C-alpha positions as CSV (number, residue, x, y, z in Angstrom):
1,X,0.7,-17.4,9.8
2,X,-2.7,-17.9,8.8
3,X,-4.0,-17.7,5.8
4,X,-7.2,-15.5,6.9
5,X,-4.9,-13.0,8.9
6,X,-2.6,-12.6,6.0
7,X,-4.8,-11.9,3.3
8,X,-6.5,-9.5,5.6
9,X,-3.5,-7.5,5.6
10,X,-2.1,-7.8,2.0
11,X,-5.5,-6.7,0.8
12,X,-4.6,-3.5,2.6
13,X,-1.8,-3.7,-0.5
14,X,-4.1,-3.5,-2.8
15,X,-5.7,-0.5,-2.0
16,X,-2.6,1.8,-1.4
17,X,-1.5,0.5,-4.7
18,X,-4.4,1.5,-5.9
19,X,-4.7,4.5,-4.8
20,X,-0.4,5.1,-5.6
21,X,-1.8,4.7,-9.2
22,X,-4.4,7.5,-8.8
23,X,-2.9,9.6,-7.0
24,X,0.3,9.8,-9.4
25,X,2.7,8.6,-6.2
26,X,6.0,8.3,-8.2
27,X,7.5,4.7,-7.9
28,X,10.3,6.0,-6.4
29,X,8.4,6.6,-3.8
30,X,6.9,3.5,-3.0
31,X,10.4,2.1,-2.8
32,X,12.0,4.4,-0.3
33,X,9.0,3.2,2.2
34,X,9.9,0.1,2.0
35,X,13.8,0.2,2.0
36,X,12.4,2.4,5.3
37,X,10.4,-0.7,6.2
38,X,14.1,-2.6,6.2
39,X,16.4,0.5,7.7
40,X,15.6,0.2,11.3
41,X,16.5,-2.3,13.6
42,X,13.4,-2.1,15.7
43,X,10.2,-3.7,14.1
44,X,7.5,-1.5,15.9
45,X,9.3,1.6,15.3
46,X,10.5,0.9,11.6
47,X,5.9,0.9,11.2
48,X,6.0,3.8,13.0
49,X,8.3,5.5,11.0
50,X,6.6,4.1,7.2
51,X,4.0,6.0,8.9
52,X,6.0,9.7,9.7
53,X,7.3,9.1,6.5
54,X,4.3,8.9,4.2
55,X,3.6,12.2,5.8
56,X,6.3,14.0,6.2
57,X,6.6,13.3,1.6
58,X,2.6,14.2,1.7
59,X,3.4,17.8,3.4
60,X,6.0,17.9,0.7
61,X,3.4,17.0,-2.3
62,X,5.2,13.7,-3.5
63,X,1.8,12.0,-2.2
64,X,-1.9,13.5,-1.3
65,X,-2.2,13.6,2.6
66,X,-5.3,10.7,2.0
67,X,-2.4,8.0,0.9
68,X,-0.1,9.1,3.8
69,X,-3.2,8.5,6.2
70,X,-3.4,4.8,4.3
71,X,-0.4,3.9,5.3
72,X,-0.4,5.0,8.4
73,X,-3.7,3.0,9.3
74,X,-2.4,0.2,7.5
75,X,1.0,-0.1,9.8
76,X,-1.2,0.8,12.9
77,X,-3.8,-2.4,11.7
78,X,-0.1,-4.5,11.9
79,X,1.3,-3.1,15.2
80,X,-1.8,-3.7,16.7
81,X,-2.4,-7.2,15.4
82,X,-0.8,-10.0,17.5
83,X,1.3,-11.4,14.3
84,X,4.3,-12.4,15.3
85,X,6.6,-10.7,12.6
86,X,5.3,-7.2,12.3
87,X,8.6,-6.0,9.1
88,X,7.5,-8.8,7.7
89,X,3.1,-8.6,7.5
90,X,4.2,-4.5,6.7
91,X,6.5,-5.5,4.3
92,X,3.7,-7.9,2.5
93,X,1.5,-4.9,2.5
94,X,4.0,-3.0,0.8
95,X,5.2,-5.2,-1.9
96,X,1.3,-5.8,-2.7
97,X,1.1,-2.7,-3.0
98,X,4.1,-2.2,-5.6
99,X,3.0,-5.0,-7.8
100,X,-0.7,-3.0,-7.8
101,X,1.0,0.1,-9.0
102,X,3.1,-1.5,-11.3
103,X,0.5,-3.6,-12.7
104,X,-1.9,-0.7,-13.2
105,X,0.4,1.9,-14.5
106,X,-0.3,3.0,-18.2
107,X,-3.6,2.5,-17.2
108,X,-5.8,5.4,-16.5
109,X,-8.2,5.0,-13.5
110,X,-10.7,7.5,-12.1
111,X,-10.1,8.6,-8.7
112,X,-13.6,6.6,-7.8
113,X,-11.5,3.3,-8.4
114,X,-9.7,4.2,-5.0
115,X,-12.7,3.2,-3.3
116,X,-13.8,0.6,-5.3
117,X,-11.0,-1.7,-5.4
118,X,-9.8,-2.6,-2.0
119,X,-9.3,-6.1,-2.3
120,X,-8.3,-9.3,-4.6
121,X,-12.1,-9.7,-6.0
122,X,-12.6,-6.2,-6.7
123,X,-8.4,-5.6,-7.9
124,X,-9.2,-8.9,-10.6
125,X,-12.1,-7.4,-11.6
126,X,-11.1,-4.2,-13.2
127,X,-7.7,-6.0,-14.8
128,X,-10.3,-8.3,-16.8
129,X,-12.0,-5.5,-17.3
130,X,-9.5,-2.4,-18.4
131,X,-7.6,-5.2,-20.4
132,X,-10.8,-5.8,-22.8
133,X,-10.7,-2.1,-23.0
134,X,-7.0,-1.5,-24.4
């Protein structure tokens, strides 16, 4: 696995984790995405099911449609890649998203930050700044 490709995909998790926190997604929803990814034997189908599940949950009000679209875009980017282990890449993205989501717990994050915090540098900058304000 190349370091550059891994960074591209895991940075998708940064944006997702921030989006989960900004949108008030419950931690159980984040865990369900990981469970679904791991439950399906066919790895390509697993990524499609994660995407479908997120849109289903958006329709039920558990997350916003924009969040479901971001999940779908991440899963599609992985599916379109030439990675040999698609499930592992998707898992890495969702695990990073979960850690970011949990790390941001208790912080008030303005909605516009969902667009500003998209990579490791902007995340670390925000964490450093927000830590000083606590």
